[in-house]
Biopython code that builds the backbone (N, CA, C, O; Angstrom):
import numpy as np
from Bio.PDB.StructureBuilder import StructureBuilder

atoms = [
    (1, "MET", "N", (-13.146, 29.896, 92.256)),
    (1, "MET", "CA", (-11.703, 29.839, 92.289)),
    (1, "MET", "C", (-11.110, 31.226, 92.494)),
    (1, "MET", "O", (-10.128, 31.395, 93.217)),
    (2, "LEU", "N", (-11.717, 32.214, 91.849)),
    (2, "LEU", "CA", (-11.193, 33.578, 91.993)),
    (2, "LEU", "C", (-11.338, 34.069, 93.431)),
    (2, "LEU", "O", (-10.443, 34.731, 93.957)),
    (3, "THR", "N", (-12.449, 33.750, 94.057)),
    (3, "THR", "CA", (-12.672, 34.151, 95.451)),
    (3, "THR", "C", (-11.639, 33.503, 96.366)),
    (3, "THR", "O", (-11.110, 34.158, 97.264)),
    (4, "LEU", "N", (-11.351, 32.232, 96.150)),
    (4, "LEU", "CA", (-10.350, 31.534, 96.947)),
    (4, "LEU", "C", (-8.968, 32.135, 96.717)),
    (4, "LEU", "O", (-8.232, 32.389, 97.671)),
    (5, "LYS", "N", (-8.622, 32.358, 95.475)),
    (5, "LYS", "CA", (-7.308, 32.901, 95.148)),
    (5, "LYS", "C", (-7.130, 34.323, 95.666)),
    (5, "LYS", "O", (-6.013, 34.747, 95.965)),
    (6, "ALA", "N", (-8.227, 35.051, 95.768)),
    (6, "ALA", "CA", (-8.165, 36.427, 96.273)),
    (6, "ALA", "C", (-8.135, 36.466, 97.798)),
    (6, "ALA", "O", (-8.005, 37.537, 98.391)),
    (7, "GLY", "N", (-8.257, 35.293, 98.438)),
    (7, "GLY", "CA", (-8.237, 35.246, 99.895)),
    (7, "GLY", "C", (-9.564, 35.605, 100.535)),
    (7, "GLY", "O", (-9.621, 35.841, 101.742)),
    (8, "GLN", "N", (-10.636, 35.651, 99.750)),
    (8, "GLN", "CA", (-11.957, 36.007, 100.257)),
    (8, "GLN", "C", (-12.744, 34.783, 100.719)),
    (8, "GLN", "O", (-13.859, 34.916, 101.224)),
    (9, "ALA", "N", (-12.173, 33.602, 100.551)),
    (9, "ALA", "CA", (-12.796, 32.357, 101.012)),
    (9, "ALA", "C", (-11.687, 31.436, 101.494)),
    (9, "ALA", "O", (-10.578, 31.442, 100.962)),
    (10, "HIS", "N", (-12.001, 30.658, 102.496)),
    (10, "HIS", "CA", (-11.030, 29.706, 103.028)),
    (10, "HIS", "C", (-11.166, 28.334, 102.384)),
    (10, "HIS", "O", (-10.236, 27.528, 102.426)),
    (11, "ALA", "N", (-12.319, 28.071, 101.791)),
    (11, "ALA", "CA", (-12.561, 26.783, 101.156)),
    (11, "ALA", "C", (-13.657, 26.948, 100.111)),
    (11, "ALA", "O", (-14.529, 27.808, 100.234)),
    (12, "ILE", "N", (-13.597, 26.120, 99.098)),
    (12, "ILE", "CA", (-14.645, 26.075, 98.086)),
    (12, "ILE", "C", (-14.881, 24.630, 97.706)),
    (12, "ILE", "O", (-14.028, 23.769, 97.923)),
    (13, "TYR", "N", (-16.045, 24.371, 97.137)),
    (13, "TYR", "CA", (-16.305, 23.070, 96.526)),
    (13, "TYR", "C", (-15.970, 23.242, 95.056)),
    (13, "TYR", "O", (-16.553, 24.092, 94.383)),
    (14, "ALA", "N", (-15.049, 22.456, 94.554)),
    (14, "ALA", "CA", (-14.603, 22.611, 93.177)),
    (14, "ALA", "C", (-14.897, 21.354, 92.382)),
    (14, "ALA", "O", (-14.778, 20.238, 92.887)),
    (15, "ALA", "N", (-15.280, 21.550, 91.138)),
    (15, "ALA", "CA", (-15.462, 20.432, 90.220)),
    (15, "ALA", "C", (-14.099, 19.810, 89.930)),
    (15, "ALA", "O", (-13.064, 20.390, 90.256)),
    (16, "GLN", "N", (-14.103, 18.651, 89.328)),
    (16, "GLN", "CA", (-12.887, 17.867, 89.117)),
    (16, "GLN", "C", (-11.772, 18.660, 88.434)),
    (16, "GLN", "O", (-10.644, 18.670, 88.926)),
    (17, "GLU", "N", (-12.060, 19.320, 87.320)),
    (17, "GLU", "CA", (-11.012, 20.029, 86.589)),
    (17, "GLU", "C", (-10.486, 21.210, 87.387)),
    (17, "GLU", "O", (-9.281, 21.464, 87.389)),
    (18, "ALA", "N", (-11.373, 21.940, 88.070)),
    (18, "ALA", "CA", (-10.938, 23.069, 88.887)),
    (18, "ALA", "C", (-10.117, 22.579, 90.073)),
    (18, "ALA", "O", (-9.117, 23.201, 90.431)),
    (19, "ALA", "N", (-10.523, 21.479, 90.681)),
    (19, "ALA", "CA", (-9.783, 20.925, 91.816)),
    (19, "ALA", "C", (-8.380, 20.505, 91.384)),
    (19, "ALA", "O", (-7.410, 20.749, 92.102)),
    (20, "ALA", "N", (-8.268, 19.881, 90.227)),
    (20, "ALA", "CA", (-6.957, 19.468, 89.724)),
    (20, "ALA", "C", (-6.084, 20.689, 89.437)),
    (20, "ALA", "O", (-4.884, 20.676, 89.715)),
    (21, "GLN", "N", (-6.676, 21.728, 88.888)),
    (21, "GLN", "CA", (-5.931, 22.957, 88.602)),
    (21, "GLN", "C", (-5.436, 23.602, 89.896)),
    (21, "GLN", "O", (-4.284, 24.027, 89.974)),
    (22, "LEU", "N", (-6.292, 23.677, 90.902)),
    (22, "LEU", "CA", (-5.894, 24.244, 92.194)),
    (22, "LEU", "C", (-4.792, 23.403, 92.840)),
    (22, "LEU", "O", (-3.826, 23.942, 93.379)),
    (23, "ARG", "N", (-4.947, 22.081, 92.782)),
    (23, "ARG", "CA", (-3.920, 21.184, 93.326)),
    (23, "ARG", "C", (-2.576, 21.438, 92.654)),
    (23, "ARG", "O", (-1.544, 21.512, 93.321)),
    (24, "ASP", "N", (-2.594, 21.570, 91.327)),
    (24, "ASP", "CA", (-1.358, 21.793, 90.577)),
    (24, "ASP", "C", (-0.732, 23.152, 90.886)),
    (24, "ASP", "O", (0.464, 23.351, 90.670)),
    (25, "GLN", "N", (-1.538, 24.084, 91.390)),
    (25, "GLN", "CA", (-1.030, 25.405, 91.763)),
    (25, "GLN", "C", (-0.616, 25.463, 93.232)),
    (25, "GLN", "O", (-0.246, 26.524, 93.735)),
    (26, "GLY", "N", (-0.679, 24.314, 93.922)),
    (26, "GLY", "CA", (-0.195, 24.245, 95.290)),
    (26, "GLY", "C", (-1.238, 24.405, 96.376)),
    (26, "GLY", "O", (-0.893, 24.419, 97.558)),
    (27, "TYR", "N", (-2.496, 24.523, 96.011)),
    (27, "TYR", "CA", (-3.548, 24.613, 97.020)),
    (27, "TYR", "C", (-3.806, 23.229, 97.597)),
    (27, "TYR", "O", (-3.820, 22.253, 96.846)),
    (28, "PRO", "N", (-4.009, 23.111, 98.890)),
    (28, "PRO", "CA", (-4.305, 21.793, 99.465)),
    (28, "PRO", "C", (-5.734, 21.370, 99.135)),
    (28, "PRO", "O", (-6.652, 22.189, 99.105)),
    (29, "LEU", "N", (-5.897, 20.084, 98.891)),
    (29, "LEU", "CA", (-7.226, 19.539, 98.610)),
    (29, "LEU", "C", (-7.662, 18.664, 99.774)),
    (29, "LEU", "O", (-6.858, 17.936, 100.357)),
    (30, "GLN", "N", (-8.911, 18.744, 100.094)),
    (30, "GLN", "CA", (-9.522, 17.838, 101.057)),
    (30, "GLN", "C", (-10.596, 17.089, 100.287)),
    (30, "GLN", "O", (-11.641, 17.651, 99.963)),
    (31, "LEU", "N", (-10.342, 15.837, 99.997)),
    (31, "LEU", "CA", (-11.292, 15.052, 99.216)),
    (31, "LEU", "C", (-12.301, 14.397, 100.150)),
    (31, "LEU", "O", (-11.929, 13.748, 101.127)),
    (32, "ALA", "N", (-13.554, 14.569, 99.845)),
    (32, "ALA", "CA", (-14.623, 13.962, 100.640)),
    (32, "ALA", "C", (-14.953, 12.598, 100.064)),
    (32, "ALA", "O", (-14.890, 12.409, 98.849)),
    (33, "PRO", "N", (-15.306, 11.638, 100.922)),
    (33, "PRO", "CA", (-15.725, 10.342, 100.385)),
    (33, "PRO", "C", (-16.939, 10.521, 99.493)),
    (33, "PRO", "O", (-17.837, 11.309, 99.790)),
    (34, "GLY", "N", (-16.954, 9.796, 98.424)),
    (34, "GLY", "CA", (-18.048, 9.983, 97.477)),
    (34, "GLY", "C", (-18.635, 8.671, 97.014)),
    (34, "GLY", "O", (-18.506, 7.635, 97.666)),
    (35, "THR", "N", (-19.260, 8.745, 95.909)),
    (35, "THR", "CA", (-19.942, 7.606, 95.323)),
    (35, "THR", "C", (-18.949, 6.690, 94.629)),
    (35, "THR", "O", (-17.995, 7.150, 94.003)),
    (36, "VAL", "N", (-19.177, 5.424, 94.744)),
    (36, "VAL", "CA", (-18.388, 4.443, 94.003)),
    (36, "VAL", "C", (-19.057, 4.267, 92.647)),
    (36, "VAL", "O", (-20.257, 4.003, 92.567)),
    (37, "TRP", "N", (-18.285, 4.413, 91.594)),
    (37, "TRP", "CA", (-18.799, 4.205, 90.244)),
    (37, "TRP", "C", (-18.564, 2.747, 89.895)),
    (37, "TRP", "O", (-17.435, 2.262, 89.978)),
    (38, "SER", "N", (-19.598, 2.058, 89.514)),
    (38, "SER", "CA", (-19.434, 0.642, 89.234)),
    (38, "SER", "C", (-20.317, 0.209, 88.077)),
    (38, "SER", "O", (-21.283, 0.881, 87.716)),
    (39, "MET", "N", (-19.957, -0.937, 87.505)),
    (39, "MET", "CA", (-20.797, -1.573, 86.497)),
    (39, "MET", "C", (-21.416, -2.798, 87.151)),
    (39, "MET", "O", (-20.736, -3.552, 87.847)),
    (40, "ASN", "N", (-22.679, -2.987, 86.928)),
    (40, "ASN", "CA", (-23.367, -4.153, 87.485)),
    (40, "ASN", "C", (-24.008, -4.936, 86.349)),
    (40, "ASN", "O", (-24.559, -4.362, 85.410)),
    (41, "PHE", "N", (-23.925, -6.230, 86.452)),
    (41, "PHE", "CA", (-24.421, -7.098, 85.392)),
    (41, "PHE", "C", (-25.610, -7.910, 85.890)),
    (41, "PHE", "O", (-25.743, -8.184, 87.082)),
    (42, "ASP", "N", (-26.462, -8.283, 84.956)),
    (42, "ASP", "CA", (-27.585, -9.167, 85.266)),
    (42, "ASP", "C", (-27.033, -10.581, 85.360)),
    (42, "ASP", "O", (-26.965, -11.302, 84.365)),
    (43, "THR", "N", (-26.643, -10.967, 86.561)),
    (43, "THR", "CA", (-25.992, -12.260, 86.758)),
    (43, "THR", "C", (-26.978, -13.417, 86.825)),
    (43, "THR", "O", (-26.576, -14.580, 86.821)),
    (44, "LYS", "N", (-28.251, -13.105, 86.886)),
    (44, "LYS", "CA", (-29.252, -14.164, 86.976)),
    (44, "LYS", "C", (-29.758, -14.599, 85.599)),
    (44, "LYS", "O", (-29.933, -15.792, 85.351)),
    (45, "ASN", "N", (-29.992, -13.632, 84.702)),
    (45, "ASN", "CA", (-30.646, -13.943, 83.437)),
    (45, "ASN", "C", (-29.727, -13.955, 82.220)),
    (45, "ASN", "O", (-30.148, -14.367, 81.139)),
    (46, "SER", "N", (-28.509, -13.523, 82.370)),
    (46, "SER", "CA", (-27.602, -13.437, 81.229)),
    (46, "SER", "C", (-26.833, -14.747, 81.040)),
    (46, "SER", "O", (-26.312, -15.306, 82.005)),
    (47, "PRO", "N", (-26.762, -15.236, 79.797)),
    (47, "PRO", "CA", (-25.971, -16.447, 79.569)),
    (47, "PRO", "C", (-24.469, -16.183, 79.719)),
    (47, "PRO", "O", (-23.695, -17.125, 79.889)),
    (48, "TYR", "N", (-24.053, -14.922, 79.657)),
    (48, "TYR", "CA", (-22.637, -14.580, 79.776)),
    (48, "TYR", "C", (-22.283, -14.123, 81.190)),
    (48, "TYR", "O", (-21.368, -14.663, 81.811)),
    (49, "PHE", "N", (-23.005, -13.139, 81.691)),
    (49, "PHE", "CA", (-22.655, -12.540, 82.977)),
    (49, "PHE", "C", (-23.015, -13.412, 84.172)),
    (49, "PHE", "O", (-22.644, -13.096, 85.302)),
    (50, "SER", "N", (-23.731, -14.499, 83.936)),
    (50, "SER", "CA", (-23.996, -15.431, 85.033)),
    (50, "SER", "C", (-22.745, -16.257, 85.363)),
    (50, "SER", "O", (-22.686, -16.917, 86.401)),
    (51, "LYS", "N", (-21.753, -16.215, 84.476)),
    (51, "LYS", "CA", (-20.513, -16.964, 84.692)),
    (51, "LYS", "C", (-19.499, -16.079, 85.422)),
    (51, "LYS", "O", (-19.126, -15.012, 84.936)),
    (52, "ARG", "N", (-19.067, -16.534, 86.580)),
    (52, "ARG", "CA", (-18.131, -15.769, 87.392)),
    (52, "ARG", "C", (-16.848, -15.441, 86.624)),
    (52, "ARG", "O", (-16.313, -14.340, 86.749)),
    (53, "GLN", "N", (-16.355, -16.398, 85.829)),
    (53, "GLN", "CA", (-15.111, -16.179, 85.102)),
    (53, "GLN", "C", (-15.239, -15.032, 84.094)),
    (53, "GLN", "O", (-14.273, -14.303, 83.869)),
    (54, "VAL", "N", (-16.391, -14.868, 83.500)),
    (54, "VAL", "CA", (-16.615, -13.769, 82.553)),
    (54, "VAL", "C", (-16.567, -12.438, 83.298)),
    (54, "VAL", "O", (-15.935, -11.488, 82.836)),
    (55, "ARG", "N", (-17.231, -12.368, 84.448)),
    (55, "ARG", "CA", (-17.223, -11.128, 85.236)),
    (55, "ARG", "C", (-15.815, -10.795, 85.706)),
    (55, "ARG", "O", (-15.414, -9.631, 85.690)),
    (56, "GLU", "N", (-15.064, -11.803, 86.124)),
    (56, "GLU", "CA", (-13.683, -11.570, 86.564)),
    (56, "GLU", "C", (-12.816, -11.108, 85.389)),
    (56, "GLU", "O", (-11.982, -10.218, 85.554)),
    (57, "ALA", "N", (-13.001, -11.698, 84.220)),
    (57, "ALA", "CA", (-12.221, -11.302, 83.038)),
    (57, "ALA", "C", (-12.483, -9.835, 82.688)),
    (57, "ALA", "O", (-11.560, -9.103, 82.329)),
    (58, "ILE", "N", (-13.729, -9.417, 82.792)),
    (58, "ILE", "CA", (-14.061, -8.015, 82.525)),
    (58, "ILE", "C", (-13.371, -7.111, 83.540)),
    (58, "ILE", "O", (-12.840, -6.060, 83.182)),
    (59, "GLU", "N", (-13.379, -7.518, 84.799)),
    (59, "GLU", "CA", (-12.729, -6.691, 85.820)),
    (59, "GLU", "C", (-11.228, -6.593, 85.576)),
    (59, "GLU", "O", (-10.645, -5.520, 85.733)),
    (60, "TYR", "N", (-10.593, -7.707, 85.193)),
    (60, "TYR", "CA", (-9.160, -7.681, 84.889)),
    (60, "TYR", "C", (-8.860, -6.787, 83.679)),
    (60, "TYR", "O", (-7.765, -6.234, 83.581)),
    (61, "ALA", "N", (-9.808, -6.643, 82.771)),
    (61, "ALA", "CA", (-9.596, -5.871, 81.547)),
    (61, "ALA", "C", (-9.765, -4.365, 81.747)),
    (61, "ALA", "O", (-9.485, -3.594, 80.829)),
    (62, "ILE", "N", (-10.211, -3.935, 82.912)),
    (62, "ILE", "CA", (-10.403, -2.506, 83.179)),
    (62, "ILE", "C", (-9.203, -1.990, 83.962)),
    (62, "ILE", "O", (-8.941, -2.439, 85.078)),
    (63, "ASP", "N", (-8.482, -1.051, 83.376)),
    (63, "ASP", "CA", (-7.303, -0.473, 84.026)),
    (63, "ASP", "C", (-7.752, 0.665, 84.939)),
    (63, "ASP", "O", (-7.746, 1.832, 84.546)),
    (64, "LYS", "N", (-8.135, 0.313, 86.143)),
    (64, "LYS", "CA", (-8.679, 1.289, 87.085)),
    (64, "LYS", "C", (-7.653, 2.359, 87.455)),
    (64, "LYS", "O", (-7.999, 3.532, 87.595)),
    (65, "GLU", "N", (-6.386, 1.953, 87.615)),
    (65, "GLU", "CA", (-5.350, 2.929, 87.958)),
    (65, "GLU", "C", (-5.199, 3.980, 86.861)),
    (65, "GLU", "O", (-5.070, 5.169, 87.150)),
    (66, "ALA", "N", (-5.215, 3.541, 85.599)),
    (66, "ALA", "CA", (-5.075, 4.471, 84.477)),
    (66, "ALA", "C", (-6.280, 5.408, 84.392)),
    (66, "ALA", "O", (-6.125, 6.589, 84.078)),
    (67, "ILE", "N", (-7.453, 4.900, 84.664)),
    (67, "ILE", "CA", (-8.650, 5.738, 84.637)),
    (67, "ILE", "C", (-8.574, 6.795, 85.726)),
    (67, "ILE", "O", (-8.899, 7.958, 85.488)),
    (68, "CYS", "N", (-8.146, 6.397, 86.921)),
    (68, "CYS", "CA", (-8.078, 7.337, 88.042)),
    (68, "CYS", "C", (-6.986, 8.381, 87.851)),
    (68, "CYS", "O", (-7.160, 9.538, 88.232)),
    (69, "SER", "N", (-5.867, 7.980, 87.267)),
    (69, "SER", "CA", (-4.776, 8.935, 87.101)),
    (69, "SER", "C", (-4.913, 9.760, 85.825)),
    (69, "SER", "O", (-4.453, 10.900, 85.776)),
    (70, "GLY", "N", (-5.539, 9.199, 84.793)),
    (70, "GLY", "CA", (-5.713, 9.919, 83.525)),
    (70, "GLY", "C", (-6.927, 10.821, 83.569)),
    (70, "GLY", "O", (-6.826, 11.971, 83.996)),
    (71, "PRO", "N", (-8.094, 10.313, 83.130)),
    (71, "PRO", "CA", (-9.303, 11.139, 83.157)),
    (71, "PRO", "C", (-9.667, 11.623, 84.561)),
    (71, "PRO", "O", (-10.249, 12.696, 84.717)),
    (72, "GLY", "N", (-9.331, 10.843, 85.570)),
    (72, "GLY", "CA", (-9.633, 11.241, 86.950)),
    (72, "GLY", "C", (-8.652, 12.246, 87.511)),
    (72, "GLY", "O", (-8.849, 12.750, 88.616)),
    (73, "GLN", "N", (-7.592, 12.551, 86.767)),
    (73, "GLN", "CA", (-6.583, 13.545, 87.115)),
    (73, "GLN", "C", (-5.983, 13.324, 88.503)),
    (73, "GLN", "O", (-5.569, 14.273, 89.168)),
    (74, "GLY", "N", (-5.941, 12.068, 88.931)),
    (74, "GLY", "CA", (-5.351, 11.753, 90.224)),
    (74, "GLY", "C", (-6.215, 12.103, 91.419)),
    (74, "GLY", "O", (-5.763, 12.017, 92.561)),
    (75, "LEU", "N", (-7.451, 12.496, 91.168)),
    (75, "LEU", "CA", (-8.344, 12.880, 92.264)),
    (75, "LEU", "C", (-9.121, 11.692, 92.814)),
    (75, "LEU", "O", (-9.731, 11.791, 93.879)),
    (76, "TYR", "N", (-9.105, 10.589, 92.110)),
    (76, "TYR", "CA", (-9.840, 9.404, 92.538)),
    (76, "TYR", "C", (-8.863, 8.282, 92.831)),
    (76, "TYR", "O", (-7.710, 8.327, 92.402)),
    (77, "LYS", "N", (-9.318, 7.286, 93.552)),
    (77, "LYS", "CA", (-8.492, 6.112, 93.762)),
    (77, "LYS", "C", (-9.280, 4.884, 93.303)),
    (77, "LYS", "O", (-10.498, 4.825, 93.472)),
    (78, "PRO", "N", (-8.590, 3.918, 92.730)),
    (78, "PRO", "CA", (-9.293, 2.736, 92.234)),
    (78, "PRO", "C", (-9.925, 1.939, 93.367)),
    (78, "PRO", "O", (-9.404, 1.890, 94.481)),
    (79, "VAL", "N", (-11.039, 1.329, 93.064)),
    (79, "VAL", "CA", (-11.774, 0.535, 94.047)),
    (79, "VAL", "C", (-11.844, -0.895, 93.525)),
    (79, "VAL", "O", (-12.143, -1.125, 92.353)),
    (80, "TYR", "N", (-11.567, -1.847, 94.399)),
    (80, "TYR", "CA", (-11.548, -3.252, 93.996)),
    (80, "TYR", "C", (-12.633, -4.069, 94.678)),
    (80, "TYR", "O", (-12.700, -5.286, 94.506)),
    (81, "GLN", "N", (-13.469, -3.413, 95.440)),
    (81, "GLN", "CA", (-14.639, -4.045, 96.048)),
    (81, "GLN", "C", (-15.816, -3.110, 95.806)),
    (81, "GLN", "O", (-15.634, -1.985, 95.340)),
    (82, "ILE", "N", (-16.990, -3.560, 96.113)),
    (82, "ILE", "CA", (-18.186, -2.748, 95.897)),
    (82, "ILE", "C", (-18.187, -1.517, 96.801)),
    (82, "ILE", "O", (-18.932, -0.566, 96.566)),
    (83, "ILE", "N", (-17.349, -1.543, 97.832)),
    (83, "ILE", "CA", (-17.211, -0.401, 98.736)),
    (83, "ILE", "C", (-15.751, 0.035, 98.764)),
    (83, "ILE", "O", (-14.865, -0.747, 98.419)),
    (84, "SER", "N", (-15.497, 1.263, 99.167)),
    (84, "SER", "CA", (-14.130, 1.763, 99.194)),
    (84, "SER", "C", (-13.407, 1.310, 100.457)),
    (84, "SER", "O", (-14.028, 0.839, 101.410)),
    (85, "SER", "N", (-12.091, 1.460, 100.447)),
    (85, "SER", "CA", (-11.287, 1.037, 101.591)),
    (85, "SER", "C", (-11.546, 1.894, 102.828)),
    (85, "SER", "O", (-11.114, 1.534, 103.923)),
    (86, "ASP", "N", (-12.236, 3.010, 102.675)),
    (86, "ASP", "CA", (-12.581, 3.864, 103.813)),
    (86, "ASP", "C", (-13.805, 3.343, 104.571)),
    (86, "ASP", "O", (-14.063, 3.768, 105.697)),
    (87, "HIS", "N", (-14.544, 2.440, 103.969)),
    (87, "HIS", "CA", (-15.794, 1.949, 104.565)),
    (87, "HIS", "C", (-15.494, 0.892, 105.624)),
    (87, "HIS", "O", (-14.584, 0.084, 105.436)),
    (88, "PRO", "N", (-16.238, 0.876, 106.737)),
    (88, "PRO", "CA", (-15.990, -0.110, 107.792)),
    (88, "PRO", "C", (-16.158, -1.566, 107.351)),
    (88, "PRO", "O", (-15.547, -2.458, 107.940)),
    (89, "ALA", "N", (-16.966, -1.817, 106.339)),
    (89, "ALA", "CA", (-17.191, -3.189, 105.884)),
    (89, "ALA", "C", (-16.163, -3.649, 104.853)),
    (89, "ALA", "O", (-16.242, -4.777, 104.365)),
    (90, "TYR", "N", (-15.218, -2.808, 104.523)),
    (90, "TYR", "CA", (-14.176, -3.177, 103.563)),
    (90, "TYR", "C", (-13.390, -4.374, 104.090)),
    (90, "TYR", "O", (-13.065, -4.433, 105.276)),
    (91, "ASN", "N", (-13.089, -5.317, 103.220)),
    (91, "ASN", "CA", (-12.370, -6.523, 103.619)),
    (91, "ASN", "C", (-10.955, -6.488, 103.034)),
    (91, "ASN", "O", (-10.781, -6.770, 101.849)),
    (92, "PRO", "N", (-9.943, -6.147, 103.837)),
    (92, "PRO", "CA", (-8.578, -6.074, 103.319)),
    (92, "PRO", "C", (-8.012, -7.434, 102.900)),
    (92, "PRO", "O", (-7.016, -7.487, 102.178)),
    (93, "ALA", "N", (-8.630, -8.527, 103.343)),
    (93, "ALA", "CA", (-8.159, -9.864, 102.972)),
    (93, "ALA", "C", (-8.599, -10.262, 101.567)),
    (93, "ALA", "O", (-8.098, -11.241, 101.016)),
    (94, "CYS", "N", (-9.514, -9.525, 100.995)),
    (94, "CYS", "CA", (-10.005, -9.826, 99.646)),
    (94, "CYS", "C", (-8.975, -9.336, 98.625)),
    (94, "CYS", "O", (-8.726, -8.133, 98.548)),
    (95, "PRO", "N", (-8.374, -10.226, 97.845)),
    (95, "PRO", "CA", (-7.324, -9.791, 96.911)),
    (95, "PRO", "C", (-7.909, -8.943, 95.773)),
    (95, "PRO", "O", (-8.947, -9.291, 95.210)),
    (96, "PRO", "N", (-7.247, -7.841, 95.440)),
    (96, "PRO", "CA", (-7.747, -7.011, 94.336)),
    (96, "PRO", "C", (-7.490, -7.673, 92.988)),
    (96, "PRO", "O", (-6.489, -8.366, 92.802)),
    (97, "ARG", "N", (-8.392, -7.454, 92.071)),
    (97, "ARG", "CA", (-8.190, -7.916, 90.699)),
    (97, "ARG", "C", (-7.705, -6.709, 89.905)),
    (97, "ARG", "O", (-8.504, -5.905, 89.425)),
    (98, "LYS", "N", (-6.398, -6.594, 89.775)),
    (98, "LYS", "CA", (-5.815, -5.460, 89.069)),
    (98, "LYS", "C", (-5.737, -5.748, 87.581)),
    (98, "LYS", "O", (-5.843, -6.894, 87.146)),
    (99, "TYR", "N", (-5.552, -4.696, 86.818)),
    (99, "TYR", "CA", (-5.482, -4.772, 85.354)),
    (99, "TYR", "C", (-4.483, -5.835, 84.916)),
    (99, "TYR", "O", (-3.318, -5.806, 85.312)),
    (100, "ASP", "N", (-4.951, -6.773, 84.094)),
    (100, "ASP", "CA", (-4.097, -7.857, 83.613)),
    (100, "ASP", "C", (-4.773, -8.485, 82.399)),
    (100, "ASP", "O", (-5.578, -9.408, 82.524)),
    (101, "LEU", "N", (-4.431, -7.971, 81.234)),
    (101, "LEU", "CA", (-5.027, -8.548, 80.016)),
    (101, "LEU", "C", (-4.541, -9.959, 79.787)),
    (101, "LEU", "O", (-4.936, -10.598, 78.812)),
]
sb = StructureBuilder()
sb.init_structure("model")
sb.init_model(0)
sb.init_chain("A")
sb.init_seg("    ")
for serial, (resi, resn, name, xyz) in enumerate(atoms, 1):
    if name == "N":
        sb.init_residue(resn, " ", resi, " ")
    sb.init_atom(name, np.array(xyz, "f"), 0.0, 1.0, " ", f" {name:<3s}", serial, name[0])
structure = sb.get_structure()
């Protein structure tokens, strides 16, 4: 960060907290596509997770927007499919399951 601020570098790779700090100080961020963080359940052998309604209820109970804006400091965007909206296989017709207790 010091090298960037001193004008000795045009770009750096910054960890989440440093990137948020730089963003808040007016530096432009270029976010690279990354890994999707997900929970996966044993849908074959579990008496609970084999039920689609249970999996959907869990998804509705996770406030993805709050996670991305709070701990994620606005650097992440919520994902409602196994792949992000930037991926060619993303299906925009698939309705998102947003937080709804």
